NUVO-137561 format. One record per residue: x, y, z of N, C-alpha, C, O in turn; residue in one letter. Coordinates in steps of 0.1 Angstrom, whole numbers. Atoms other than C-alpha are relative to their C-alpha. Example, Ala and Ser with C-alpha at 12.3 -4.5 7.8 and 13.67 -1.06 7.14 Angstrom:
[node [9; -12; 0]; [123; -45; 78]; [9; 12; 0]; [19; 12; 7]; 'a'] [node [-9; -11; 0]; [137; -11; 71]; [-8; 11; 8]; [-3; 22; 9]; 's'] 
END
This chain:
[node [11; 4; -8]; [113; -237; -191]; [-5; 14; 7]; [3; 21; 13]; 'm'] [node [5; -12; -6]; [90; -208; -180]; [-2; 0; 15]; [-3; -11; 21]; 't'] [node [2; -1; -15]; [85; -196; -144]; [-13; -9; 4]; [-12; -17; 13]; 'f'] [node [13; 8; -3]; [49; -211; -145]; [3; -15; 0]; [-2; -22; 8]; 'g'] [node [-3; 14; 2]; [62; -244; -157]; [8; -5; 12]; [6; -16; 17]; 'e'] [node [-8; 3; -11]; [88; -245; -129]; [-8; -2; 13]; [-7; -11; 21]; 'r'] [node [9; 2; -11]; [61; -238; -103]; [-8; -12; -1]; [-11; -19; 9]; 'l'] [node [9; 12; 1]; [39; -265; -117]; [8; -13; 3]; [3; -22; 10]; 'q'] [node [-9; 12; -3]; [67; -291; -117]; [4; -2; 14]; [7; -13; 19]; 'r'] [node [-3; 1; -15]; [75; -282; -81]; [-12; -2; 9]; [-10; -2; 21]; 's'] [node [12; 2; -8]; [39; -286; -70]; [-4; 13; 6]; [-12; 13; 16]; 'g'] [node [3; -14; -6]; [36; -248; -63]; [-10; 6; -7]; [-12; 4; -19]; 'l'] [node [10; -7; 7]; [8; -225; -71]; [4; 15; 2]; [8; 20; 12]; 'v'] [node [-3; -14; -2]; [14; -189; -80]; [-8; 9; 9]; [-20; 6; 10]; 'a'] [node [8; -7; -10]; [3; -163; -55]; [-8; 11; -6]; [-16; 17; 1]; 's'] [node [6; -10; 7]; [-9; -138; -81]; [-7; -5; -12]; [-3; -15; -17]; 'm'] [node [6; 2; 12]; [-34; -139; -109]; [6; 7; -12]; [17; 13; -10]; 'g'] [node [-5; -6; 11]; [-28; -128; -144]; [-5; 15; 0]; [-15; 19; 7]; 'q'] [node [3; -15; 1]; [-30; -90; -153]; [-15; 0; -4]; [-20; -7; -12]; 'a'] [node [14; -1; 4]; [-67; -80; -154]; [-9; -9; 8]; [-21; -6; 7]; 'g'] [node [9; 8; -8]; [-81; -107; -132]; [-2; 6; 14]; [6; 15; 18]; 'd'] [node [3; -5; -13]; [-96; -101; -98]; [10; -2; 11]; [10; 3; 22]; 'a'] [node [-10; 3; -12]; [-66; -115; -79]; [13; 7; -3]; [23; 3; 4]; 'y'] [node [-13; -7; 2]; [-39; -92; -93]; [3; 9; 11]; [-5; 11; 20]; 'd'] [node [-5; -7; -12]; [-19; -70; -70]; [0; 16; -4]; [9; 23; 1]; 'n'] [node [1; -14; 4]; [-29; -36; -85]; [0; 10; 12]; [7; 20; 12]; 'a'] [node [1; -8; -12]; [-38; -22; -51]; [13; 2; 7]; [17; 14; 10]; 'l'] [node [-14; 1; -7]; [-4; -31; -35]; [10; 8; -9]; [17; 16; -4]; 'v'] [node [-8; -7; 9]; [14; -18; -66]; [-3; 15; 1]; [7; 23; 1]; 'e'] [node [3; -14; -1]; [-4; 15; -64]; [5; 6; 13]; [11; 17; 13]; 'a'] [node [-6; -5; -12]; [5; 19; -27]; [14; 2; 0]; [19; 12; 5]; 'f'] [node [-14; 0; 1]; [41; 11; -33]; [4; 12; -9]; [14; 19; -6]; 'f'] [node [-3; -11; 9]; [42; 36; -62]; [-2; 14; 7]; [6; 23; 6]; 'a'] [node [1; -12; -8]; [28; 63; -39]; [11; 2; 10]; [17; 13; 11]; 't'] [node [-11; -1; -10]; [53; 54; -12]; [13; 4; -7]; [21; 12; -2]; 'l'] [node [-13; -3; 7]; [81; 56; -37]; [1; 15; -4]; [11; 21; -2]; 'k'] [node [0; -14; 5]; [71; 89; -52]; [-1; 12; 11]; [5; 22; 10]; 's'] [node [1; -10; -10]; [61; 107; -20]; [11; -1; 11]; [13; 9; 17]; 'e'] [node [-11; 1; -10]; [90; 94; 2]; [13; -6; -5]; [24; 1; -5]; 'l'] [node [-12; 7; 2]; [115; 70; -10]; [9; 8; -10]; [21; 9; -8]; 'a'] [node [-8; -7; 9]; [126; 91; -40]; [4; 14; 3]; [10; 21; -5]; 'a'] [node [-2; -14; -4]; [128; 124; -21]; [14; 2; 5]; [18; 14; 5]; 't'] [node [-14; -3; -5]; [163; 119; -7]; [7; -13; 1]; [0; -24; 0]; 'q'] [node [-8; 12; -2]; [191; 93; -3]; [-2; -5; 15]; [-4; 4; 23]; 'p'] [node [1; 5; -13]; [189; 72; 28]; [13; -6; 5]; [18; -16; -1]; 'w'] [node [-13; 4; -4]; [222; 68; 47]; [1; -15; 5]; [11; -22; 3]; 'p'] [node [0; 13; -6]; [213; 36; 65]; [-14; -6; -2]; [-24; 1; -5]; 't'] [node [13; 7; 0]; [185; 10; 64]; [-9; 4; 11]; [-21; 7; 10]; 'r'] [node [7; -4; -12]; [175; 20; 98]; [-6; 15; -2]; [-18; 18; 2]; 'q'] [node [5; -13; 3]; [171; 57; 86]; [-12; -2; -9]; [-22; 6; -8]; 'a'] [node [11; 2; 9]; [148; 44; 58]; [-12; -7; 7]; [-23; -3; 5]; 'a'] [node [11; 6; -8]; [128; 22; 82]; [-7; 10; 8]; [-19; 11; 9]; 'r'] [node [6; -11; -9]; [123; 52; 105]; [-9; 9; -8]; [-20; 13; -4]; 't'] [node [8; -10; 9]; [112; 74; 76]; [-12; -6; -5]; [-23; 0; -6]; 'a'] [node [12; 7; 5]; [88; 48; 63]; [-11; -1; 11]; [-23; 1; 9]; 'i'] [node [9; 1; -11]; [73; 42; 97]; [-7; 14; 3]; [-19; 14; 4]; 'f'] [node [6; -13; -2]; [68; 80; 102]; [-9; 5; -11]; [-19; 12; -9]; 'd'] [node [8; -3; 11]; [54; 84; 68]; [-14; -8; 1]; [-25; -1; 0]; 'y'] [node [11; 9; -2]; [29; 56; 74]; [-9; 5; 12]; [-21; 7; 11]; 'l'] [node [7; -3; -12]; [19; 65; 109]; [-3; 14; 4]; [-13; 17; 12]; 'e'] [node [2; -14; -2]; [22; 102; 109]; [-6; 8; -11]; [-10; 19; -9]; 'c'] [node [4; -7; 12]; [11; 111; 74]; [-11; -9; -8]; [-23; -5; -8]; 'w'] [node [8; 8; 9]; [-3; 83; 52]; [-14; -5; 6]; [-24; -2; 1]; 'y'] [node [13; 6; -6]; [-28; 66; 76]; [-9; 12; 7]; [-21; 12; 4]; 'n'] [node [9; -10; -7]; [-40; 97; 97]; [-4; 12; -8]; [-15; 17; -5]; 'p'] [node [2; -13; 6]; [-38; 126; 74]; [-3; 0; -15]; [-12; 7; -20]; 'q'] [node [0; 0; 15]; [-34; 119; 36]; [-14; -4; -4]; [-19; -14; 1]; 'r'] [node [12; 3; 6]; [-66; 120; 18]; [0; -12; -10]; [10; -13; -18]; 'r'] [node [0; 12; 7]; [-76; 87; 2]; [-12; 0; -10]; [-23; 2; -5]; 'h'] [node [11; 0; 10]; [-97; 84; -30]; [-11; -10; 4]; [-23; -8; 1]; 's'] [node [9; 11; -2]; [-113; 52; -18]; [-9; 5; 13]; [-19; -2; 16]; 't'] [node [8; -5; -11]; [-126; 72; 13]; [-7; 13; -3]; [-10; 21; 6]; 'l'] [node [6; -13; 4]; [-142; 100; -7]; [9; 12; 2]; [4; 23; 4]; 'g'] [node [-10; -10; -1]; [-110; 120; -5]; [0; 6; 14]; [3; 18; 16]; 'y'] [node [-1; -4; -14]; [-111; 122; 33]; [12; -7; 6]; [16; -18; 1]; 'l'] [node [-12; 8; -7]; [-82; 113; 56]; [-7; -10; 8]; [-19; -9; 12]; 's'] [node [6; 11; -8]; [-88; 80; 75]; [-5; 6; 14]; [-15; 0; 19]; 'p'] [node [5; -5; -13]; [-92; 100; 108]; [-13; 7; -2]; [-22; 5; 6]; 'i'] [node [13; -7; 3]; [-118; 122; 93]; [-11; -9; -4]; [-23; -6; -1]; 'e'] [node [10; 10; 4]; [-136; 93; 77]; [-5; -8; 13]; [-17; -10; 14]; 'y'] [node [5; 6; -11]; [-137; 75; 110]; [-7; 8; 10]; [-16; 4; 16]; 'e'] [node [7; -9; -9]; [-148; 105; 129]; [-15; 2; -5]; [-24; 2; 3]; 'r'] [node [14; -1; 7]; [-178; 109; 104]; [-7; -13; 2]; [-19; -12; 6]; 'r'] [node [7; 14; -2]; [-186; 72; 107]; [-5; -1; 14]; [-16; -6; 16]; 'w'] [node [4; 1; -14]; [-187; 73; 144]; [-11; 9; 3]; [-21; 6; 9]; 'q'] [node [11; -10; -2]; [-209; 105; 143]; [-13; -6; -6]; [-23; -6; 0]; 'h'] [node [11; 6; 6]; [-232; 87; 119]; [-6; -11; 8]; [-18; -13; 8]; 'd'] [node [4; 11; -8]; [-234; 57; 141]; [-8; 4; 13]; [-18; -2; 16]; 'q'] [node [7; -5; -13]; [-243; 77; 172]; [-13; 6; -3]; [-22; 7; 6]; 'a'] [node [13; -7; 5]; [-270; 95; 152]; [-13; -9; -1]; [-24; -4; -4]; 'a'] 
END
């Protein structure tokens, strides 16, 4: 029995679409690939707490405020928001 058949028999609906449809999880997969290559694979983590702290620091101190994002025209989120606010005030 396939996974899909088991879901159907159980009355459940899969949370993702098939590859190529509008409901696939490519965006999330791209984010986790970035997280893995830029942080997780850089060193071993002695404890889960050390990994949690490193991920928090990566997200809050680097990825969200400083890292340039292609979807924002290769601006950091902070720079994008600064420009947006400036445009709104004009």
